[in-house]
Structures are given as structure tokens and as C-alpha cells.
C-alpha angles and dihedrals in degrees: 000000000000088000093051092047092048090046090051092048092049091050091049091051093049092050090052096049101080090050093045092050094048090045092238129135112260097254093048109106130196131230130188100213139022089244090054094053093045088050092048095048095037093228141097118249124230105239131173114257087208120065121171115244088241092070123082112224131228104059117260093217132024126188131173147176120218097196125098121323087011120211142199132208123197121192114200123191129214116252086258090060103254119123109264114162139029116198111186131172143168121232092223141008115314144070127308106259116249090224093063100039117060111241116258132180114235115228100179141336144193137188121264134181114242105183109300092341132088108236135184122235116197143167110232136179116230120175091352092303126110114235138172117250127192121186128181143145121251129170091351093308133111112231134195132188117185118183149171089210131087125298089242095060090043093053093044090052091051094048092052095048113126136161109270116253 
């Protein structure tokens, strides 16, 4: 019985090590490409058709949660290499999980129209740096864009967001 318990404990520790090293919650998974995460979750993502030239596509980091409602976070770097944009979305109705989206303190907010949806534009502080954040609902999903860029590019990206073909 002790051998089985020790083996189970060792397997649980080994299972938790990758998440612990990456700083992610245990149920947060990684993907290398947008196609890979879409294949694993069996859905198409909502992505902006417009990306400023200063951003380097494809995303540098992709994390997802399979559980209900399911969610995806894409981290895109600037062409210079510094993190510049977070695009996160749920795969159904519901809030974006805190374990996928880094915490940020909201300084102020105002309503903004994003297509047919009423969105919320806010200035937030993440890791001691002020960023713009735009949240809205589209096609039964909750979406979030958080950027170091301008408000104009953030709004343009949100308004161009469509489900990928």
C-alpha cells in the first residue's frame, strides 16, 4: 500500500511540475500555434483582421483551458520583442478565468461601441505598467484586448474581430 501511495504521489508531483515551472495554473494548457489550439478545442477563434504593423504575428505564447466555458489567451510581442498585446476569449458565455488572464487594477473605464455590442474601455495597471483594455461580447463569447499601444489601434482591432475561417 505504501508503494502504491508513493507512486501516486510521485506521479502527481511530476504532473504538476510543468505548470509550476511556467507559472500557470494546473489546468492551463499550452499550444504552439493558433491552428493547434483550435484543433484541440474543436472551435474557431475570434481574431482581429487588423493587426498593427508594430506587432509580430504569430503569438509568442498561447494558453488555454478546456473546461467550461473554455478559454484561450494569446500573447503577441512587438516586433522589438517586448510583450505588447493580450487577446483573450471564452469559448462560450461566461467570464474570462482569472487563472488565464493576468490580474490588472482598473483605473477608470468608459463605455464604447464595438460593432453591435456595448464594450468597456479601461485603463488598467498590470505589473506596474498602465495599459489599455477593451472588453466586449461577440457571438456568445467574452473577449478582451489588453495593449501597450494606442486606444485607436485597440478599438480598430476589436471592431475588425471575426471568427477565423
